[in-house]
C-alpha angles and dihedrals in degrees: 000000000000111000102175097099092044089056091048090053091045088058089052089051091051090051096045114119100184102069096284095247097133094042092053091045092053090049089052092048091053092051093044090056097039107117090205094055102062137042109240110271094013128109092200124091116251113263111278097013095107092046089050091055092046090050092050092050092047091051088056092051094255130129118236132153134196089242090054090052090055091051091052092050089049090052093049092051092047095049113032095162137065092238093056096050091044090054091046089053091052094048098046126049096216148347094277091056094048092046092049090051089058096241097285120214116275121188121238125206114264111269094017106154122232114270121260111238095190125109121244090257091052092049092049091049090051090050090052091051090048091052092050089050089050096052092042116188091003089070089072090062089076111037112235089216088068103029121048105204095215095053108024113104118218091246088069090052090050092052091048093048092050093049090049091049090052092049092046090050091056091050092047091054091050090048090052092051091047092051093046091052092047090050090054091050092051092048090050089053091049090243094302104140092189090071113104123246091245093051093047091049090050090054091046092051112015115225093246090058093054121095110257092253090058097047109122116251116265 
Protein backbone atom coordinates (compact mmCIF):
# COMPACT_ATOMS: atom_id res chain seq x y z
CA UNK A 1 0.00 0.00 0.00
CA UNK A 2 1.40 3.41 -1.00
CA UNK A 3 1.32 5.84 1.91
CA UNK A 4 3.11 8.87 0.44
CA UNK A 5 0.00 10.85 -0.44
CA UNK A 6 -1.63 10.02 2.89
CA UNK A 7 1.37 11.50 4.68
CA UNK A 8 1.22 14.62 2.48
CA UNK A 9 -2.43 15.07 3.35
CA UNK A 10 -1.68 14.43 7.02
CA UNK A 11 0.74 17.36 6.90
CA UNK A 12 -2.03 19.50 5.41
CA UNK A 13 -4.31 18.45 8.24
CA UNK A 14 -1.69 19.40 10.81
CA UNK A 15 -1.31 22.82 9.17
CA UNK A 16 -5.06 23.48 8.81
CA UNK A 17 -6.26 26.54 10.72
CA UNK A 18 -10.01 26.26 10.05
CA UNK A 19 -10.94 23.18 12.04
CA UNK A 20 -9.53 20.67 9.59
CA UNK A 21 -12.89 19.19 8.61
CA UNK A 22 -12.38 19.26 4.87
CA UNK A 23 -8.77 18.01 5.06
CA UNK A 24 -9.74 15.00 7.18
CA UNK A 25 -12.71 14.30 4.92
CA UNK A 26 -10.49 14.27 1.82
CA UNK A 27 -8.07 11.94 3.58
CA UNK A 28 -10.96 9.63 4.41
CA UNK A 29 -12.28 9.72 0.84
CA UNK A 30 -8.89 8.70 -0.50
CA UNK A 31 -8.69 5.75 1.85
CA UNK A 32 -12.32 4.76 1.21
CA UNK A 33 -11.60 4.54 -2.54
CA UNK A 34 -8.16 2.97 -2.26
CA UNK A 35 -8.34 -0.48 -3.90
CA UNK A 36 -5.44 -1.67 -1.74
CA UNK A 37 -7.18 -0.74 1.50
CA UNK A 38 -10.24 -2.97 1.42
CA UNK A 39 -11.04 -6.54 0.51
CA UNK A 40 -13.63 -6.54 -2.33
CA UNK A 41 -17.12 -6.54 -0.88
CA UNK A 42 -15.95 -5.66 2.63
CA UNK A 43 -16.36 -2.38 4.51
CA UNK A 44 -13.52 -3.22 6.88
CA UNK A 45 -9.92 -2.26 6.25
CA UNK A 46 -7.60 -5.12 5.39
CA UNK A 47 -5.64 -6.38 8.41
CA UNK A 48 -2.62 -4.21 9.06
CA UNK A 49 -3.65 -1.33 6.77
CA UNK A 50 -4.53 1.07 9.60
CA UNK A 51 -1.32 0.25 11.46
CA UNK A 52 0.62 0.86 8.25
CA UNK A 53 -0.87 4.34 7.92
CA UNK A 54 -0.21 5.14 11.59
CA UNK A 55 3.40 3.99 11.21
CA UNK A 56 3.93 6.15 8.11
CA UNK A 57 2.51 9.21 9.85
CA UNK A 58 4.62 8.59 12.95
CA UNK A 59 7.76 8.28 10.82
CA UNK A 60 6.98 11.75 9.42
CA UNK A 61 6.59 13.19 12.93
CA UNK A 62 2.78 13.31 12.75
CA UNK A 63 0.19 12.00 15.17
CA UNK A 64 -2.42 9.56 13.88
CA UNK A 65 -4.40 6.82 15.60
CA UNK A 66 -6.44 3.88 14.38
CA UNK A 67 -9.52 5.42 16.00
CA UNK A 68 -8.96 8.66 14.09
CA UNK A 69 -8.74 6.70 10.85
CA UNK A 70 -12.13 5.15 11.59
CA UNK A 71 -13.63 8.60 12.22
CA UNK A 72 -12.34 9.86 8.88
CA UNK A 73 -13.79 6.88 7.05
CA UNK A 74 -17.10 7.46 8.81
CA UNK A 75 -17.05 11.08 7.65
CA UNK A 76 -16.27 10.09 4.05
CA UNK A 77 -19.14 7.60 4.01
CA UNK A 78 -21.58 10.13 5.55
CA UNK A 79 -20.72 12.93 3.11
CA UNK A 80 -19.77 11.66 -0.36
CA UNK A 81 -20.31 15.02 -2.11
CA UNK A 82 -18.77 18.49 -2.01
CA UNK A 83 -22.10 20.11 -1.09
CA UNK A 84 -22.52 17.90 1.97
CA UNK A 85 -19.05 18.54 3.39
CA UNK A 86 -19.38 22.27 2.69
CA UNK A 87 -22.63 22.34 4.65
CA UNK A 88 -21.07 20.30 7.45
CA UNK A 89 -18.23 22.82 7.65
CA UNK A 90 -20.71 25.68 7.94
CA UNK A 91 -22.73 23.94 10.66
CA UNK A 92 -19.84 22.80 12.86
CA UNK A 93 -16.95 24.90 14.03
CA UNK A 94 -14.35 22.17 13.79
CA UNK A 95 -13.57 18.49 13.41
CA UNK A 96 -14.05 17.73 17.11
CA UNK A 97 -17.57 19.19 17.04
CA UNK A 98 -18.55 17.26 13.91
CA UNK A 99 -17.09 14.06 15.26
CA UNK A 100 -18.88 14.48 18.60
CA UNK A 101 -22.16 15.02 16.75
CA UNK A 102 -21.71 11.62 15.10
CA UNK A 103 -21.60 12.95 11.52
CA UNK A 104 -25.34 13.69 11.21
CA UNK A 105 -27.07 13.26 7.83
CA UNK A 106 -26.90 16.20 5.46
CA UNK A 107 -28.91 16.23 2.25
CA UNK A 108 -27.24 16.59 -1.13
CA UNK A 109 -28.89 18.02 -4.26
CA UNK A 110 -30.32 15.38 -6.58
CA UNK A 111 -27.77 14.36 -9.18
CA UNK A 112 -24.82 15.81 -7.25
CA UNK A 113 -21.72 13.79 -8.31
CA UNK A 114 -19.37 12.18 -5.79
CA UNK A 115 -16.52 14.41 -4.67
CA UNK A 116 -13.05 13.99 -6.18
CA UNK A 117 -10.47 13.26 -3.48
CA UNK A 118 -7.46 13.68 -5.79
CA UNK A 119 -5.02 16.57 -5.65
CA UNK A 120 -4.70 18.99 -8.59
CA UNK A 121 -1.49 17.24 -9.67
CA UNK A 122 -3.19 13.85 -9.58
CA UNK A 123 -6.13 15.11 -11.64
CA UNK A 124 -3.79 16.63 -14.24
CA UNK A 125 -1.84 13.39 -14.45
CA UNK A 126 -5.06 11.46 -14.97
CA UNK A 127 -6.09 13.90 -17.71
CA UNK A 128 -2.75 13.36 -19.41
CA UNK A 129 -3.21 9.59 -19.30
CA UNK A 130 -6.74 9.97 -20.68
CA UNK A 131 -5.43 12.10 -23.55
CA UNK A 132 -2.77 9.55 -24.40
CA UNK A 133 -5.43 6.83 -24.38
CA UNK A 134 -7.58 8.99 -26.67
CA UNK A 135 -4.88 9.62 -29.28
CA UNK A 136 -3.68 6.01 -29.13
CA UNK A 137 -0.47 5.23 -31.03
CA UNK A 138 -0.10 8.88 -31.99
CA UNK A 139 0.68 9.66 -28.37
CA UNK A 140 4.06 7.98 -28.83
CA UNK A 141 4.99 10.59 -31.46
CA UNK A 142 5.58 13.10 -28.66
CA UNK A 143 7.15 11.43 -25.59
CA UNK A 144 5.10 12.06 -22.45
CA UNK A 145 8.33 12.26 -20.44
CA UNK A 146 9.14 15.49 -22.31
CA UNK A 147 5.70 16.87 -23.10
CA UNK A 148 3.00 17.11 -20.42
CA UNK A 149 -0.30 17.12 -22.39
CA UNK A 150 -2.10 19.47 -19.99
CA UNK A 151 0.60 22.16 -20.07
CA UNK A 152 2.53 21.79 -23.35
CA UNK A 153 1.60 24.45 -25.99
CA UNK A 154 1.42 23.40 -29.64
CA UNK A 155 4.42 25.61 -30.48
CA UNK A 156 6.61 23.22 -28.47
CA UNK A 157 5.25 20.30 -30.46
CA UNK A 158 5.98 22.19 -33.70
CA UNK A 159 9.58 22.84 -32.63
CA UNK A 160 10.06 19.20 -31.68
CA UNK A 161 8.55 17.94 -34.95
CA UNK A 162 10.80 20.24 -37.01
CA UNK A 163 13.94 19.14 -35.15
CA UNK A 164 13.00 15.47 -35.64
CA UNK A 165 12.33 16.06 -39.35
CA UNK A 166 15.77 17.65 -39.73
CA UNK A 167 17.42 14.76 -37.90
CA UNK A 168 15.47 12.18 -39.91
CA UNK A 169 16.46 13.94 -43.13
CA UNK A 170 20.14 13.59 -42.27
CA UNK A 171 19.67 9.90 -41.52
CA UNK A 172 17.69 9.40 -44.73
CA UNK A 173 20.49 10.91 -46.81
CA UNK A 174 23.03 8.64 -45.15
CA UNK A 175 20.76 5.64 -45.78
CA UNK A 176 20.52 6.59 -49.46
CA UNK A 177 24.30 6.83 -49.82
CA UNK A 178 24.73 3.51 -48.03
CA UNK A 179 22.25 1.78 -50.34
CA UNK A 180 23.82 3.29 -53.48
CA UNK A 181 27.27 2.10 -52.44
CA UNK A 182 25.96 -1.37 -51.60
CA UNK A 183 24.25 -1.57 -55.00
CA UNK A 184 27.58 -0.77 -56.70
CA UNK A 185 29.33 -3.49 -54.68
CA UNK A 186 26.69 -6.09 -55.62
CA UNK A 187 26.92 -5.14 -59.28
CA UNK A 188 30.72 -5.42 -59.12
CA UNK A 189 30.32 -8.92 -57.66
CA UNK A 190 27.89 -9.85 -60.45
CA UNK A 191 25.17 -10.36 -57.87
CA UNK A 192 27.11 -13.00 -55.93
CA UNK A 193 26.39 -12.16 -52.29
CA UNK A 194 29.00 -14.67 -51.07
CA UNK A 195 31.77 -12.37 -52.36
CA UNK A 196 33.53 -10.47 -49.56
CA UNK A 197 33.31 -6.73 -49.17
CA UNK A 198 37.04 -6.39 -49.88
CA UNK A 199 36.80 -8.47 -53.07
CA UNK A 200 33.79 -6.55 -54.33
CA UNK A 201 35.53 -3.26 -53.61
CA UNK A 202 38.60 -4.48 -55.46
CA UNK A 203 36.48 -5.29 -58.50
CA UNK A 204 34.72 -1.98 -58.23
CA UNK A 205 38.00 -0.08 -58.02
CA UNK A 206 40.94 -2.23 -59.13
CA UNK A 207 43.98 -2.03 -56.86
CA UNK A 208 46.10 -0.37 -59.51
CA UNK A 209 43.58 2.47 -59.74
CA UNK A 210 43.70 3.17 -55.99
CA UNK A 211 46.04 5.82 -54.56
CA UNK A 212 49.10 4.21 -52.98
CA UNK A 213 47.87 4.98 -49.48
CA UNK A 214 44.68 3.03 -50.18
CA UNK A 215 46.33 -0.02 -51.73
CA UNK A 216 45.34 -3.16 -49.75
CA UNK A 217 48.07 -4.76 -47.66
CA UNK A 218 49.96 -7.61 -49.32
